[in-house]
N, C-alpha and C positions, 0 to 999 in steps of 0.2 A: 621483629616483624609480626609476631603473634599479637603483641600489644597494640600495634598500629591497626591490625585488622579488627580487633575488638573495638577500638576507638571509632573506626569507620562504621562498623555495624551499629554502634550506639548513636552516632550522628545521623545515619540514615534512618534509624528507627524514630529518632526525635523529629526529623524532617517530615516523615510520613504522618506522624501523630499531629503535628502542628498544621500541616496541609489539610488533613482530614477534618480538623476542627474548623477550618476556614472554607470547607466545602470544595476543596480541590483534590481530585483523585490522582494519586501518584503511585506508580509501581516502585518496587524495590530497585529495579535496574535504573529507572529514570532518576530516582533520588540519589543513587550512588554516582551516576554519570554527572549530574549537576554539581554535586559536592566536589568531585574531582575537578570539574571545569572551573569552579570558583577558586579552588586552591591554585590551579595553574595560572589563572588570570590575575591573581593577587599574590605573587611570590614574595612581595615585601611584607605583607601581613602574615603570610603562612610560609615561612622559609622551608624548603624541602629537607634541609639538614637538621631541622629542629622538631622536637616532639611538641604537639599541640598541648598547651595548658588549658585549664578550664575556661579562661577568658577567650582563648582562640577557638575552642569548641563551640562556645556560645555564639561567637561572631560568625563562624562558618555556617552554623545552623541557621542563624538569622538571615544571612546573605543568600543562602540557598533557597530558603522559603520565599524570600522576596522575589527571587528570580522565577521560581515556579508559580508565583501568583500573578505574573505579568499577563495583561490582557491584550488581545489583538497584536501578538508579537510574532512576526514571521521567524525570527531567529530561534525563539523558544520552540515554536512549532516544528522547526527543522530538526532540532534535537529530539523532540518527542517522536518525530517520524523515524529517525535513525534508530532510536532505542526500540520503538514499537515494532518496526519491520524486522529488526534482528531478533527480537524476542518471539515474534510470531513464527519466524522461520525455525528457530530453535525448538519452540513448542511443538511444531508439526513434525520435526525430525524425531523428537522424543516420543511423540504419539505413535509414529510408525514403528520405532524401536520397541516400544512397550507392547504393541500389538503382535509384533514378530516374536518377542520374548514369551508372551502368553501362549502363542501357538506352539512354540518349541517346548515349553514346560508341559503343555497338555500331551504333546507327542511323547516326550520322555516318560511321563507317567503311564501312558498306554503301553509303551515298549517295556517298561519295568514290570508292569502287570503280566504281560505276555511271557517275558523271560523268566519271571518268578514262578510260573505255573509248574507244579510238580506232577509228573506223570509216572505212576508206579510201574506200568508196563504197557506194551503195545495193545494189550487187550482191555486197558482201562477206558472203556467206551465213554463213561460218564465224564471223566476228566478231559478226554480228547474233545468231546462235544462242547464242553465248557470253554476249552482253549480256542476252538474254532469260532465260537460265538464272540469271544473276546477279540480275536483277530478281525472279525467282521465289524465289530464296534469301533475298532481302531481305524479301519478304512472309512467307515461312515463319518467319524470325527474329522479325518483328514479332508473329506469331501464337504465339510460344513453341514453335515446332517446329524439329526438326533434320532436314535432308535425310538420307534413308537409314534412319531409325529405323523398324523393322518395325511397332511398335505404333501408330505415328502415320500409317501410309500412307493410310488412308481420309481423314484430315484433309488430308494433303498433296495428295491427288487433288482434294479440294474446292477448295483454294486454287488449284491449277493450272487447274481448269475455270473458276473465277470470273475468274482473270486473263485467260484466253483470251477470255472473254465480254466483259470490260470493255476490255481492252487487247490486241487481237490483234497478232500479230507484224508485220502489215502497217503498224502504226503506229510501228514502231521508227525508220524514217528521219526522220520528223517529230520524234520525241522527241529524237534525237541532235542536231538543229539548235537545240534550246532552250539557253538560258543555264543555268549550274549552279544558280542560285537557282530558276529555273522548273522545272528537272528535279526538284529537291528537293521543291518544293511539289506537283508532280504525283505524285511517289512517295508522299508522305504521304496525299494525297487518294485515290490508288489503293488504298493499304492500308486506309483507312477503308471504301471502297466494297466491297472484297472481304470484309472482316469483316462489314459490314452485310448482304451477300448471304447469308453463312453463318449469321448470326444469324436472319435471316428464314426461311431454310430450316429451321433448327432449330425455330423457333416453329411452323411448319406441319407439322412431322414429316417433312421430306424432306431432312435433312442436319444440319450442325452437329456433325460428329464431333469428339470430343475437347474440345469447349468446355464448361468447367465452368459450373455454375449459379451464377454470381457474385451475381446478385440475391438468391437464396435464402441464400447464404453470408452476405452482408452483413446481410440481415434477421434471420437466425438469431442472428448475433453480437449485433446491436443488442438483440434481445429478451432473450436469455439473460443478457447482461452487465447490461442495464438492470434486470432483475428481481432479479438477485443483489445488485447494488450498492444498490438501493432497500431491499431487506429488511435488508441488513447495516447500512445507515445508520440505519434506524429502531431497530435493536437497540443500536447504539453510543450513540445519543442517549438511549435509555432508561437505559442504564448510567450515562451522565454525569449524568442527572437525579437518580439515587440518591445521588450524592456531595453535592449542594447542601445538603440538610437536615442531613446528618451533619457537614459542615464548619461550618455555622451553629451547630449544637449544641456542637461542639468549641470554637468561639470563646466561646460563652456560658458554658460550664462549666470550661474549661481555663485554665491559667496561661500556656501557650505556644501560638502559632499552629500549626494543623495543617498544617505545611509538606508533609509526605509526602502527605497526602490531596489537597492543592492541586496538587502535582506530578502525581499520578495523574490528576486531573481535567483538567489542562492537556493531558496526553498524549492522553486520550480526545477532548477537544475538537479538538485538532489533527488527530487521525486522522479524526474526523467531518468536519472542514473539507476534507481531501483527498478523502474519499469524496464530499462534496458537489460538489466540482469535477468529479469523474468522472461523477457522476450528471447534472449539467447538460450535460456534453459528450455523454454517451450519449443523453440525451433529444433533443438537437439532431441528433445523428447519425441517430437513429431517424426523426425527422421528415424529414430529407433523403432517407433511403433510401425512405421511403414516397412522397415526392414523385417521386423518380426512377422508382419502380415505376409510378406513375400515368402519367408521361410515356412510359415504355417501352411500356406497353399501348396508349396512344393512338397512338403512332407505328406499332406493329405493325398495329393495326386500320386505320389510314389506308393503310398499304401493301397490306393485304389488299383493301381497297376499290379501290385504284388498280390493282392487278395483276389481281384477280379470276380469271377463267378465260382471260384473253387470252394469246395466245402471245408477244406482244411489247408493250412499253410504251416510249414515247419516253424516252430516257435523261435528257433535261432535266427530266423529272418525277420519275423514280424514283431517280436517283443521289443527289440531295440528301437523300432519305429514308434511303437506306442510310448515307450519311455521318453523318446525325443519329443513327441507331441506334448506330453505332460510338462516337460521342462520348458517348452516354448510357452505353454499356457501360464506357467508360474511367472515367466518373464513379463507376460502381458499384465498379470495381476500386479506385479511390482511397479510397472510403468503407470498403470491406472492409479495406484495408491500415491505415487509420487506426484502425479498430475493433480490429484485431489489436494495434496499438501500445497502445491503451487497456487491453487485456487484460493485456499484459505489465507495464504500469505498475501495474495493480491487483494482480497477483501479487507485485510487488516491495513494494507498500504492505502487503499482508497479512502479510508477515514481521515487521512491527512492531505487530501487533494488540495484544498484551499480553505483551511480552518481560520483564516483571518480576512479582514476587509482589504481587498486590493486597492492601492492608491494610484495606480497608473491611470491617468485620466486622458480623455480624448484630446484636451488642449495640449498636453505634453507630447502626445503622438503627432498632433498637427504641427507643433513647433519643430519637432525633430524632423518631420518630413520636409518642412519648408527649408530647414538648414541643409538637409541632404540634397534637395533639389538645387539650392543655390550653389553648393559645392560642386555638384555635377555640372551645372551650367558653366561655372568657372573653368572646370577641367575641359569641357568641350570647347570653350573659347580659346584656350591656350594654343592649340595648334594653328588656328587662324591668325592670331597675333604674331606667332613666330614666323609664319609664311609672309605676312605683311612686312615685318622687320627685315626679313631676308631680301624682299623686293626693293625696299628702300636702299639698302646697302648696295645692291647690284646696280641700281639705276642712278644712284647719287642723290636720291630724294624724290618724293612725289609732290606734285603741285608746284612748289618753288623751283624744283629742278627743271620742269617743263618751261617755266618762265625764263629761267637762266639760259636754256637752249635758244629760246626766241630772241633774247637780248644779244646772244652771240651772233645770230644771223644778221640782226640789225646792225651790229657793229661792223660786220664785213661790208 
C-alpha cells in the first residue's frame, strides 16, 4: 500500500509539472482526482489487481494531462468544481481550527505564566502586584486587546475596573493557594464575568467600548448570504430545466445522443446541488442566530430586572448571569465565523458558474417547445375522439346510420 501511495504521489507530481509547463494550473487534489478517474475508466489498461509498471505510469500520466488540457469541457469543469468546492470548504474549516488553536495556545501560555508565579508570602507586595498585572494582561488578551494601545485605552480601563470589582487585589493570596487546575478554571470564569459586565454596560449605554456588534454582524451575514444563495439557486434550477426538453427532442430526432447538452446539464445540476447544500446550511445558521438573539435579549432583560436601580446585588445572583452573557456572545462569534467560512466557500463555487460556452440554442428550445405543444394537443384531442367513438357505438354509426334509418322508413 505504501508503494502504491508513493507511485500515486510521483504520478501526480509529474502531472502537475507537465500541466504547469503547458500553462494549465492544476492543484494536487485535482491532479489526484483525474488520475484516479482515468484508472477507473480504463480498467483494461490499468487493472486494479496489478501494480503499474513504468509504461503504465507514463500512459496514466499522459492520459491525465490530456484530460486536464481539454478546453471548453463541461465534464472537466464539473470535476474541477467538485474538487475546488470541497477543497475550499476544507481550507475554511482548517482556517477556523487554526485560529481557534492559536487562541487556545495563547490562553494556555497566559495561564501557565500566572500559575507559575512564585509568591514568597502574603506580604510580597511586589510579586502580588506583578501577578495582578499578569492577570489583567490575560483578560485583555482574551478580549482581543493589547496593553498600551492608545486607541483601545477606554476598553482597557473598563476591563481593569471590572477586574477590580470582581476580583480585588485582596483576593490574590487565596488565589495563589489554589491548584493549577483550579486557578485555570477561575481565570476562565473571571474572563467570562468581566466580559459579561462589559456587555451589560454596553446594552444599557454605560460602557462596552471597542466591543463589535457581533450579533448584528452574524445576522447580517445570514440574511444577505441566504437571500443571495436562494435567488441564485432558483435561477440555476430554471436554467437546468430548459435543457430537459431540448435533450428529449435531440434524442427523438437525432442519430447520436446529445452528450454535450447532457454534460452541460450535469454541470448545472452539480452546481445547484452545492448551492443547495449552502442554502440548507445558511437557513440553519439563520435559525441559530435568531435563537441566540432571543436568548441574549432574555438574559439582558433578566439582568436589568435583577440589577434595577440597586447599588449592589449579591454576586451569587448576578455573576452566573454575566457568565451566561459571555457564553452567548462566544456562540455568536462562532456563528459569525462559520458564516464567513460559508461566504468564502460560495465565492470559490461561483468561479465555476459557467466556465464553458453553453451550446443550448434558441432553435433547440423552439423545436422542443413545438414538440411539447404537439404532444399536448394530441393529449387534449384524445378525450374528444374517445367520446365520438362511444357515440358511434351507441347509435350504430354517424352519417350512414341516419341514412339507414331513413331507408328503413321508406321500406315500410
